[in-house]
N, CA, C and O atoms as a printed pandas DataFrame, in Angstrom:
     atom_number atom_name residue_name chain_id  residue_number  x_coord  y_coord  z_coord
0              1         N          MET        A               1    5.311  -28.162   22.405
1              2        CA          MET        A               1    5.889  -27.511   23.548
2              3         C          MET        A               1    4.919  -27.648   24.715
3              4         O          MET        A               1    3.713  -27.454   24.562
4              5         N          ARG        A               2    5.442  -27.971   25.835
5              6        CA          ARG        A               2    4.610  -28.119   27.025
6              7         C          ARG        A               2    4.199  -26.747   27.564
7              8         O          ARG        A               2    4.945  -25.772   27.465
8              9         N          TYR        A               3    3.011  -26.699   28.130
9             10        CA          TYR        A               3    2.487  -25.452   28.680
10            11         C          TYR        A               3    3.416  -24.906   29.762
11            12         O          TYR        A               3    3.607  -23.695   29.866
12            13         N          GLU        A               4    3.986  -25.792   30.559
13            14        CA          GLU        A               4    4.876  -25.372   31.647
14            15         C          GLU        A               4    6.106  -24.638   31.120
15            16         O          GLU        A               4    6.643  -23.761   31.797
16            17         N          SER        A               5    6.548  -24.986   29.932
17            18        CA          SER        A               5    7.688  -24.295   29.318
18            19         C          SER        A               5    7.251  -23.003   28.644
19            20         O          SER        A               5    7.950  -21.991   28.706
20            21         N          TYR        A               6    6.104  -23.044   28.007
21            22        CA          TYR        A               6    5.602  -21.911   27.233
22            23         C          TYR        A               6    5.149  -20.760   28.122
23            24         O          TYR        A               6    5.439  -19.601   27.823
24            25         N          SER        A               7    4.454  -21.055   29.192
25            26        CA          SER        A               7    3.835  -20.034   30.027
26            27         C          SER        A               7    4.826  -19.009   30.587
27            28         O          SER        A               7    4.573  -17.812   30.456
28            29         N          PRO        A               8    5.942  -19.417   31.204
29            30        CA          PRO        A               8    6.876  -18.405   31.715
30            31         C          PRO        A               8    7.486  -17.539   30.603
31            32         O          PRO        A               8    7.703  -16.342   30.786
32            33         N          TRP        A               9    7.757  -18.155   29.460
33            34        CA          TRP        A               9    8.322  -17.415   28.337
34            35         C          TRP        A               9    7.328  -16.372   27.826
35            36         O          TRP        A               9    7.711  -15.241   27.524
36            37         N          PHE        A              10    6.051  -16.752   27.729
37            38        CA          PHE        A              10    5.039  -15.850   27.188
38            39         C          PHE        A              10    4.789  -14.655   28.105
39            40         O          PHE        A              10    4.398  -13.591   27.626
40            41         N          LYS        A              11    5.003  -14.804   29.397
41            42        CA          LYS        A              11    4.764  -13.705   30.335
42            43         C          LYS        A              11    5.654  -12.501   30.048
43            44         O          LYS        A              11    5.263  -11.362   30.301
44            45         N          ASP        A              12    6.842  -12.752   29.521
45            46        CA          ASP        A              12    7.717  -11.629   29.171
46            47         C          ASP        A              12    8.084  -11.665   27.682
47            48         O          ASP        A              12    9.233  -11.449   27.298
48            49         N          ILE        A              13    7.077  -11.943   26.867
49            50        CA          ILE        A              13    7.284  -12.075   25.418
50            51         C          ILE        A              13    7.876  -10.817   24.796
51            52         O          ILE        A              13    8.610  -10.905   23.812
52            53         N          GLU        A              14    7.571   -9.650   25.352
53            54        CA          GLU        A              14    8.110   -8.416   24.788
54            55         C          GLU        A              14    9.635   -8.373   24.861
55            56         O          GLU        A              14   10.260   -7.597   24.138
56            57         N          ASN        A              15   10.244   -9.189   25.719
57            58        CA          ASN        A              15   11.702   -9.280   25.791
58            59         C          ASN        A              15   12.274  -10.196   24.712
59            60         O          ASN        A              15   13.488  -10.238   24.514
60            61         N          HIS        A              16   11.410  -10.927   24.015
61            62        CA          HIS        A              16   11.857  -11.916   23.029
62            63         C          HIS        A              16   11.474  -11.562   21.597
63            64         O          HIS        A              16   11.849  -12.279   20.670
64            65         N          CYS        A              17   10.746  -10.487   21.399
65            66        CA          CYS        A              17   10.296  -10.146   20.044
66            67         C          CYS        A              17   10.059   -8.644   19.947
67            68         O          CYS        A              17   10.158   -7.909   20.930
68            69         N          SER        A              18    9.748   -8.222   18.750
69            70        CA          SER        A              18    9.377   -6.826   18.546
70            71         C          SER        A              18    7.998   -6.790   17.902
71            72         O          SER        A              18    7.587   -7.738   17.234
72            73         N          ILE        A              19    7.305   -5.706   18.107
73            74        CA          ILE        A              19    5.964   -5.549   17.558
74            75         C          ILE        A              19    6.078   -4.748   16.271
75            76         O          ILE        A              19    6.719   -3.698   16.234
76            77         N          HIS        A              20    5.462   -5.246   15.234
77            78        CA          HIS        A              20    5.544   -4.624   13.913
78            79         C          HIS        A              20    4.134   -4.254   13.464
79            80         O          HIS        A              20    3.256   -5.113   13.377
80            81         N          THR        A              21    3.926   -2.984   13.183
81            82        CA          THR        A              21    2.639   -2.525   12.676
82            83         C          THR        A              21    2.825   -2.115   11.222
83            84         O          THR        A              21    3.613   -1.219   10.919
84            85         N          GLY        A              22    2.103   -2.769   10.331
85            86        CA          GLY        A              22    2.262   -2.511    8.905
86            87         C          GLY        A              22    1.210   -1.568    8.355
87            88         O          GLY        A              22    0.232   -1.244    9.029
88            89         N          PHE        A              23    1.421   -1.133    7.128
89            90        CA          PHE        A              23    0.502   -0.245    6.422
90            91         C          PHE        A              23   -0.067   -0.993    5.226
91            92         O          PHE        A              23    0.673   -1.365    4.315
92            93         N          TYR        A              24   -1.369   -1.214    5.225
93            94        CA          TYR        A              24   -2.067   -1.929    4.158
94            95         C          TYR        A              24   -3.317   -1.127    3.804
95            96         O          TYR        A              24   -4.380   -1.365    4.377
96            97         N          PRO        A              25   -3.205   -0.177    2.865
97            98        CA          PRO        A              25   -4.308    0.741    2.579
98            99         C          PRO        A              25   -5.611    0.073    2.161
99           100         O          PRO        A              25   -6.683    0.632    2.394
100          101         N          GLU        A              26   -5.548   -1.100    1.555
101          102        CA          GLU        A              26   -6.764   -1.802    1.123
102          103         C          GLU        A              26   -7.239   -2.826    2.152
103          104         O          GLU        A              26   -8.167   -3.588    1.881
104          105         N          GLY        A              27   -6.611   -2.852    3.328
105          106        CA          GLY        A              27   -6.934   -3.850    4.346
106          107         C          GLY        A              27   -6.075   -5.086    4.155
107          108         O          GLY        A              27   -5.933   -5.574    3.033
108          109         N          TYR        A              28   -5.505   -5.593    5.221
109          110        CA          TYR        A              28   -4.521   -6.676    5.146
110          111         C          TYR        A              28   -5.024   -7.888    4.370
111          112         O          TYR        A              28   -4.266   -8.495    3.614
112          113         N          ILE        A              29   -6.282   -8.243    4.547
113          114        CA          ILE        A              29   -6.824   -9.452    3.925
114          115         C          ILE        A              29   -6.840   -9.361    2.393
115          116         O          ILE        A              29   -6.916  -10.391    1.723
116          117         N          ALA        A              30   -6.769   -8.158    1.835
117          118        CA          ALA        A              30   -6.807   -7.978    0.378
118          119         C          ALA        A              30   -5.461   -8.242   -0.294
119          120         O          ALA        A              30   -5.382   -8.263   -1.522
120          121         N          TYR        A              31   -4.411   -8.442    0.484
121          122        CA          TYR        A              31   -3.063   -8.561   -0.064
122          123         C          TYR        A              31   -2.587  -10.007   -0.084
123          124         O          TYR        A              31   -3.012  -10.835    0.722
124          125         N          LEU        A              32   -1.692  -10.285   -1.029
125          126        CA          LEU        A              32   -1.038  -11.579   -1.114
126          127         C          LEU        A              32    0.369  -11.409   -0.559
127          128         O          LEU        A              32    1.102  -10.519   -0.990
128          129         N          SER        A              33    0.751  -12.254    0.395
129          130        CA          SER        A              33    2.047  -12.136    1.064
130          131         C          SER        A              33    3.134  -12.862    0.275
131          132         O          SER        A              33    3.027  -14.055   -0.006
132          133         N          HIS        A              34    4.172  -12.122   -0.071
133          134        CA          HIS        A              34    5.301  -12.672   -0.825
134          135         C          HIS        A              34    6.544  -12.689    0.057
135          136         O          HIS        A              34    6.763  -11.790    0.869
136          137         N          CYS        A              35    7.340  -13.719   -0.120
137          138        CA          CYS        A              35    8.616  -13.833    0.582
138          139         C          CYS        A              35    9.699  -14.062   -0.470
139          140         O          CYS        A              35    9.589  -14.970   -1.294
140          141         N          PHE        A              36   10.733  -13.243   -0.439
141          142        CA          PHE        A              36   11.843  -13.357   -1.386
142          143         C          PHE        A              36   13.143  -13.573   -0.617
143          144         O          PHE        A              36   13.393  -12.916    0.394
144          145         N          LEU        A              37   13.956  -14.488   -1.098
145          146        CA          LEU        A              37   15.319  -14.659   -0.609
146          147         C          LEU        A              37   16.210  -14.196   -1.752
147          148         O          LEU        A              37   16.257  -14.831   -2.806
148          149         N          ILE        A              38   16.919  -13.089   -1.543
149          150        CA          ILE        A              38   17.629  -12.407   -2.623
150          151         C          ILE        A              38   19.129  -12.393   -2.343
151          152         O          ILE        A              38   19.575  -11.981   -1.272
152          153         N          TYR        A              39   19.894  -12.852   -3.326
153          154        CA          TYR        A              39   21.355  -12.816   -3.267
154          155         C          TYR        A              39   21.834  -11.667   -4.147
155          156         O          TYR        A              39   21.565  -11.642   -5.348
156          157         N          THR        A              40   22.544  -10.718   -3.546
157          158        CA          THR        A              40   22.995   -9.531   -4.275
158          159         C          THR        A              40   24.185   -8.899   -3.565
159          160         O          THR        A              40   24.380   -9.088   -2.364
160          161         N          ASP        A              41   24.972   -8.153   -4.318
161          162        CA          ASP        A              41   26.022   -7.317   -3.738
162          163         C          ASP        A              41   25.546   -5.874   -3.608
163          164         O          ASP        A              41   26.299   -5.002   -3.173
164          165         N          PHE        A              42   24.301   -5.629   -3.984
165          166        CA          PHE        A              42   23.728   -4.280   -3.989
166          167         C          PHE        A              42   22.544   -4.212   -3.016
167          168         O          PHE        A              42   21.419   -3.901   -3.407
168          169         N          GLU        A              43   22.820   -4.508   -1.752
169          170        CA          GLU        A              43   21.759   -4.592   -0.753
170          171         C          GLU        A              43   20.956   -3.305   -0.634
171          172         O          GLU        A              43   19.729   -3.347   -0.553
172          173         N          GLU        A              44   21.630   -2.173   -0.623
173          174        CA          GLU        A              44   20.931   -0.896   -0.437
174          175         C          GLU        A              44   19.983   -0.601   -1.599
175          176         O          GLU        A              44   18.904   -0.048   -1.388
176          177         N          SER        A              45   20.366   -0.957   -2.803
177          178        CA          SER        A              45   19.490   -0.745   -3.962
178          179         C          SER        A              45   18.243   -1.612   -3.875
179          180         O          SER        A              45   17.147   -1.170   -4.218
180          181         N          VAL        A              46   18.413   -2.846   -3.416
181          182        CA          VAL        A              46   17.265   -3.747   -3.269
182          183         C          VAL        A              46   16.337   -3.232   -2.173
183          184         O          VAL        A              46   15.116   -3.243   -2.333
184          185         N          LYS        A              47   16.909   -2.786   -1.072
185          186        CA          LYS        A              47   16.092   -2.226    0.012
186          187         C          LYS        A              47   15.316   -1.005   -0.485
187          188         O          LYS        A              47   14.144   -0.829   -0.152
188          189         N          LEU        A              48   15.969   -0.176   -1.273
189          190        CA          LEU        A              48   15.316    1.014   -1.819
190          191         C          LEU        A              48   14.156    0.628   -2.731
191          192         O          LEU        A              48   13.093    1.246   -2.677
192          193         N          LEU        A              49   14.353   -0.384   -3.564
193          194        CA          LEU        A              49   13.285   -0.852   -4.453
194          195         C          LEU        A              49   12.031   -1.201   -3.658
195          196         O          LEU        A              49   10.936   -0.756   -4.002
196          197         N          PHE        A              50   12.180   -1.991   -2.601
197          198        CA          PHE        A              50   11.017   -2.419   -1.825
198          199         C          PHE        A              50   10.419   -1.280   -1.008
199          200         O          PHE        A              50    9.258   -1.356   -0.606
200          201         N          SER        A              51   11.190   -0.226   -0.757
201          202        CA          SER        A              51   10.639    0.922   -0.023
202          203         C          SER        A              51    9.652    1.717   -0.878
203          204         O          SER        A              51    8.870    2.501   -0.339
204          205         N          PHE        A              52    9.673    1.531   -2.196
205          206        CA          PHE        A              52    8.755    2.246   -3.083
206          207         C          PHE        A              52    7.390    1.583   -3.186
207          208         O          PHE        A              52    6.465    2.182   -3.735
208          209         N          LEU        A              53    7.236    0.374   -2.679
209          210        CA          LEU        A              53    5.935   -0.295   -2.734
210          211         C          LEU        A              53    4.958    0.402   -1.791
211          212         O          LEU        A              53    5.371    0.927   -0.757
212          213         N          PRO        A              54    3.668    0.414   -2.134
213          214        CA          PRO        A              54    2.687    1.141   -1.317
214          215         C          PRO        A              54    2.204    0.365   -0.090
215          216         O          PRO        A              54    1.089    0.589    0.382
216          217         N          VAL        A              55    3.028   -0.540    0.426
217          218        CA          VAL        A              55    2.721   -1.300    1.639
218          219         C          VAL        A              55    3.994   -1.415    2.464
219          220         O          VAL        A              55    5.073   -1.030    2.012
220          221         N          THR        A              56    3.865   -1.941    3.663
221          222        CA          THR        A              56    5.018   -2.158    4.510
222          223         C          THR        A              56    5.746   -3.423    4.079
223          224         O          THR        A              56    5.134   -4.480    3.928
224          225         N          SER        A              57    7.047   -3.309    3.882
225          226        CA          SER        A              57    7.898   -4.462    3.591
226          227         C          SER        A              57    8.884   -4.628    4.738
227          228         O          SER        A              57    9.343   -3.646    5.322
228          229         N          SER        A              58    9.206   -5.879    5.055
229          230        CA          SER        A              58   10.206   -6.174    6.083
230          231         C          SER        A              58   11.398   -6.822    5.404
231          232         O          SER        A              58   11.242   -7.741    4.600
232          233         N          ILE        A              59   12.589   -6.339    5.729
233          234        CA          ILE        A              59   13.811   -6.859    5.126
234          235         C          ILE        A              59   14.772   -7.241    6.238
235          236         O          ILE        A              59   15.067   -6.445    7.130
236          237         N          VAL        A              60   15.256   -8.481    6.169
237          238        CA          VAL        A              60   16.178   -9.003    7.172
238          239         C          VAL        A              60   17.421   -9.505    6.451
239          240         O          VAL        A              60   17.318  -10.250    5.477
240          241         N          GLU        A              61   18.590   -9.100    6.925
241          242        CA          GLU        A              61   19.833   -9.627    6.368
242          243         C          GLU        A              61   20.085  -10.996    6.980
243          244         O          GLU        A              61   20.135  -11.143    8.202
244          245         N          VAL        A              62   20.244  -11.997    6.120
245          246        CA          VAL        A              62   20.481  -13.373    6.563
246          247         C          VAL        A              62   21.748  -13.851    5.861
247          248         O          VAL        A              62   21.724  -14.176    4.674
248          249         N          GLY        A              63   22.849  -13.891    6.597
249          250        CA          GLY        A              63   24.109  -14.279    5.973
250          251         C          GLY        A              63   24.455  -13.319    4.852
251          252         O          GLY        A              63   24.553  -12.111    5.068
252          253         N          ASN        A              64   24.641  -13.857    3.648
253          254        CA          ASN        A              64   25.005  -13.028    2.499
254          255         C          ASN        A              64   23.817  -12.745    1.583
255          256         O          ASN        A              64   23.997  -12.497    0.391
256          257         N          CYS        A              65   22.613  -12.781    2.131
257          258        CA          CYS        A              65   21.427  -12.510    1.311
258          259         C          CYS        A              65   20.410  -11.692    2.113
259          260         O          CYS        A              65   20.577  -11.458    3.310
260          261         N          LEU        A              66   19.366  -11.272    1.424
261          262        CA          LEU        A              66   18.283  -10.517    2.050
262          263         C          LEU        A              66   17.015  -11.353    2.027
263          264         O          LEU        A              66   16.676  -11.949    1.004
264          265         N          LEU        A              67   16.321  -11.397    3.140
265          266        CA          LEU        A              67   15.020  -12.044    3.231
266          267         C          LEU        A              67   13.991  -10.923    3.274
267          268         O          LEU        A              67   13.961  -10.123    4.209
268          269         N          VAL        A              68   13.148  -10.879    2.247
269          270        CA          VAL        A              68   12.199   -9.774    2.092
270          271         C          VAL        A              68   10.779  -10.307    2.190
271          272         O          VAL        A              68   10.406  -11.242    1.481
272          273         N          PHE        A              69    9.994   -9.711    3.067
273          274        CA          PHE        A              69    8.571  -10.011    3.184
274          275         C          PHE        A              69    7.815   -8.774    2.717
275          276         O          PHE        A              69    8.020   -7.679    3.242
276          277         N          THR        A              70    6.952   -8.948    1.742
277          278        CA          THR        A              70    6.164   -7.825    1.250
278          279         C          THR        A              70    4.807   -8.332    0.796
279          280         O          THR        A              70    4.570   -9.539    0.750
280          281         N          ASN        A              71    3.931   -7.420    0.465
281          282        CA          ASN        A              71    2.572   -7.771    0.061
282          283         C          ASN        A              71    2.210   -7.006   -1.200
283          284         O          ASN        A              71    2.687   -5.894   -1.426
284          285         N          ALA        A              72    1.363   -7.612   -2.017
285          286        CA          ALA        A              72    0.903   -6.954   -3.239
286          287         C          ALA        A              72   -0.610   -7.063   -3.313
287          288         O          ALA        A              72   -1.184   -8.113   -3.023
288          289         N          PHE        A              73   -1.245   -5.977   -3.701
289          290        CA          PHE        A              73   -2.700   -5.909   -3.765
290          291         C          PHE        A              73   -3.218   -6.245   -5.156
291          292         O          PHE        A              73   -4.163   -7.022   -5.295
292          293         N          GLN        A              74   -2.622   -5.683   -6.163
293          294        CA          GLN        A              74   -3.111   -5.859   -7.528
294          295         C          GLN        A              74   -2.128   -6.697   -8.333
295          296         O          GLN        A              74   -0.919   -6.636   -8.112
296          297         N          SER        A              75   -2.656   -7.477   -9.264
297          298        CA          SER        A              75   -1.796   -8.342  -10.060
298          299         C          SER        A              75   -0.820   -7.544  -10.922
299          300         O          SER        A              75    0.273   -8.031  -11.211
300          301         N          ASP        A              76   -1.187   -6.332  -11.337
301          302        CA          ASP        A              76   -0.256   -5.543  -12.151
302          303         C          ASP        A              76    0.946   -5.079  -11.332
303          304         O          ASP        A              76    2.047   -4.957  -11.870
304          305         N          ILE        A              77    0.753   -4.821  -10.048
305          306        CA          ILE        A              77    1.873   -4.469   -9.174
306          307         C          ILE        A              77    2.772   -5.685   -8.988
307          308         O          ILE        A              77    3.996   -5.566   -9.038
308          309         N          THR        A              78    2.176   -6.847   -8.774
309          310        CA          THR        A              78    2.948   -8.080   -8.624
310          311         C          THR        A              78    3.745   -8.349   -9.895
311          312         O          THR        A              78    4.927   -8.687   -9.829
312          313         N          ARG        A              79    3.106   -8.202  -11.040
313          314        CA          ARG        A              79    3.789   -8.439  -12.317
314          315         C          ARG        A              79    4.945   -7.462  -12.489
315          316         O          ARG        A              79    6.033   -7.866  -12.900
316          317         N          SER        A              80    4.735   -6.202  -12.188
317          318        CA          SER        A              80    5.800   -5.200  -12.303
318          319         C          SER        A              80    6.960   -5.522  -11.372
319          320         O          SER        A              80    8.122   -5.359  -11.744
320          321         N          LEU        A              81    6.650   -5.979  -10.167
321          322        CA          LEU        A              81    7.694   -6.342   -9.216
322          323         C          LEU        A              81    8.542   -7.489   -9.766
323          324         O          LEU        A              81    9.771   -7.430   -9.730
324          325         N          PHE        A              82    7.886   -8.526  -10.270
325          326        CA          PHE        A              82    8.626   -9.664  -10.819
326          327         C          PHE        A              82    9.437   -9.269  -12.050
327          328         O          PHE        A              82   10.579   -9.703  -12.204
328          329         N          CYS        A              83    8.863   -8.460  -12.917
329          330        CA          CYS        A              83    9.607   -7.996  -14.098
330          331         C          CYS        A              83   10.849   -7.216  -13.677
331          332         O          CYS        A              83   11.919   -7.380  -14.263
332          333         N          THR        A              84   10.705   -6.374  -12.666
333          334        CA          THR        A              84   11.839   -5.599  -12.166
334          335         C          THR        A              84   12.910   -6.513  -11.592
335          336         O          THR        A              84   14.095   -6.322  -11.863
336          337         N          LEU        A              85   12.507   -7.512  -10.796
337          338        CA          LEU        A              85   13.482   -8.436  -10.218
338          339         C          LEU        A              85   14.222   -9.219  -11.305
339          340         O          LEU        A              85   15.439   -9.384  -11.231
340          341         N          TYR        A              86   13.493   -9.698  -12.307
341          342        CA          TYR        A              86   14.145  -10.428  -13.398
342          343         C          TYR        A              86   15.058   -9.514  -14.216
343          344         O          TYR        A              86   16.128   -9.944  -14.647
344          345         N          ASP        A              87   14.656   -8.267  -14.434
345          346        CA          ASP        A              87   15.530   -7.310  -15.122
346          347         C          ASP        A              87   16.803   -7.072  -14.316
347          348         O          ASP        A              87   17.892   -6.989  -14.882
348          349         N          MET        A              88   16.666   -6.962  -12.997
349          350        CA          MET        A              88   17.832   -6.771  -12.134
350          351         C          MET        A              88   18.753   -7.985  -12.193
351          352         O          MET        A              88   19.974   -7.845  -12.125
352          353         N          LYS        A              89   18.178   -9.159  -12.317
353          354        CA          LYS        A              89   18.983  -10.384  -12.435
354          355         C          LYS        A              89   19.740  -10.397  -13.763
355          356         O          LYS        A              89   20.926  -10.725  -13.796
356          357         N          VAL        A              90   19.071  -10.047  -14.844
357          358        CA          VAL        A              90   19.712  -10.004  -16.168
358          359         C          VAL        A              90   20.862   -8.996  -16.181
359          360         O          VAL        A              90   21.890   -9.240  -16.813
360          361         N          LYS        A              91   20.696   -7.869  -15.491
361          362        CA          LYS        A              91   21.720   -6.821  -15.467
362          363         C          LYS        A              91   22.828   -7.110  -14.453
363          364         O          LYS        A              91   23.787   -6.345  -14.354
364          365         N          GLY        A              92   22.705   -8.210  -13.698
365          366        CA          GLY        A              92   23.746   -8.583  -12.744
366          367         C          GLY        A              92   23.615   -7.933  -11.379
367          368         O          GLY        A              92   24.496   -8.096  -10.535
368          369         N          ILE        A              93   22.537   -7.202  -11.147
369          370        CA          ILE        A              93   22.323   -6.585   -9.834
370          371         C          ILE        A              93   21.958   -7.659   -8.816
371          372         O          ILE        A              93   22.408   -7.618   -7.671
372          373         N          LEU        A              94   21.146   -8.613   -9.238
373          374        CA          LEU        A              94   20.818   -9.764   -8.398
374          375         C          LEU        A              94   21.582  -10.969   -8.920
375          376         O          LEU        A              94   21.638  -11.206  -10.127
376          377         N          LYS        A              95   22.170  -11.729   -8.001
377          378        CA          LYS        A              95   22.829  -12.975   -8.400
378          379         C          LYS        A              95   21.775  -14.054   -8.649
379          380         O          LYS        A              95   21.807  -14.759   -9.657
380          381         N          LYS        A              96   20.847  -14.160   -7.707
381          382        CA          LYS        A              96   19.722  -15.090   -7.819
382          383         C          LYS        A              96   18.707  -14.710   -6.759
383          384         O          LYS        A              96   19.019  -13.989   -5.812
384          385         N          PHE        A              97   17.475  -15.208   -6.930
385          386        CA          PHE        A              97   16.464  -15.000   -5.898
386          387         C          PHE        A              97   15.467  -16.147   -5.928
387          388         O          PHE        A              97   15.244  -16.788   -6.955
388          389         N          TYR        A              98   14.883  -16.377   -4.775
389          390        CA          TYR        A              98   13.849  -17.394   -4.610
390          391         C          TYR        A              98   12.590  -16.705   -4.113
391          392         O          TYR        A              98   12.653  -15.649   -3.485
392          393         N          HIS        A              99   11.457  -17.309   -4.399
393          394        CA          HIS        A              99   10.175  -16.691   -4.072
394          395         C          HIS        A              99    9.230  -17.722   -3.472
395          396         O          HIS        A              99    9.212  -18.882   -3.885
396          397         N          ALA        A             100    8.459  -17.289   -2.507
397          398        CA          ALA        A             100    7.388  -18.115   -1.931
398          399         C          ALA        A             100    6.212  -17.200   -1.632
399          400         O          ALA        A             100    6.379  -16.000   -1.415
400          401         N          VAL        A             101    5.029  -17.782   -1.623
401          402        CA          VAL        A             101    3.814  -17.042   -1.282
402          403         C          VAL        A             101    3.228  -17.675   -0.031
403          404         O          VAL        A             101    3.075  -18.894    0.050
404          405         N          ALA        A             102    2.901  -16.834    0.943
405          406        CA          ALA        A             102    2.263  -17.316    2.168
406          407         C          ALA        A             102    0.755  -17.234    1.987
407          408         O          ALA        A             102    0.213  -16.169    1.690
408          409         N          LEU        A             103    0.092  -18.351    2.167
409          410        CA          LEU        A             103   -1.366  -18.389    2.052
410          411         C          LEU        A             103   -1.970  -18.519    3.441
411          412         O          LEU        A             103   -1.528  -19.339    4.246
412          413         N          TYR        A             104   -2.969  -17.716    3.713
413          414        CA          TYR        A             104   -3.644  -17.723    5.004
414          415         C          TYR        A             104   -5.128  -17.978    4.795
415          416         O          TYR        A             104   -5.712  -17.574    3.789
416          417         N          HIS        A             105   -5.712  -18.643    5.746
417          418        CA          HIS        A             105   -7.166  -18.809    5.733
418          419         C          HIS        A             105   -7.707  -18.050    6.932
419          420         O          HIS        A             105   -7.410  -18.389    8.078
420          421         N          ILE        A             106   -8.491  -17.037    6.667
421          422        CA          ILE        A             106   -9.052  -16.217    7.741
422          423         C          ILE        A             106  -10.560  -16.363    7.709
423          424         O          ILE        A             106  -11.204  -16.126    6.687
424          425         N          ARG        A             107  -11.103  -16.751    8.829
425          426        CA          ARG        A             107  -12.562  -16.865    8.932
426          427         C          ARG        A             107  -13.137  -15.525    9.330
427          428         O          ARG        A             107  -12.638  -14.860   10.239
428          429         N          GLY        A             108  -14.194  -15.137    8.639
429          430        CA          GLY        A             108  -14.764  -13.822    8.905
430          431         C          GLY        A             108  -15.984  -13.843    9.729
431          432         O          GLY        A             108  -16.553  -12.790   10.017
């Protein structure tokens, strides 16, 4: 993108986005960022599940699925989350889901 195009847009960036402040009790750098694309007819139940995590999760409705961004600090929490999602899939609460992990390199 050319600077001439970017500069005017950036001057009023608050009109193009929202500011999100998350809660990460162990410090943001200690968490692994997970992204889930979830297909379900039980959207409210899935949203409720992610509201119980001890960090801030973001959930966006995309067409007929939910895009969930969340973070996990300890491997046992991550394992419990995955076990719960697979149990929900077996019980028919989730039709299917996809998962990705965002990796960041932060210089200290």
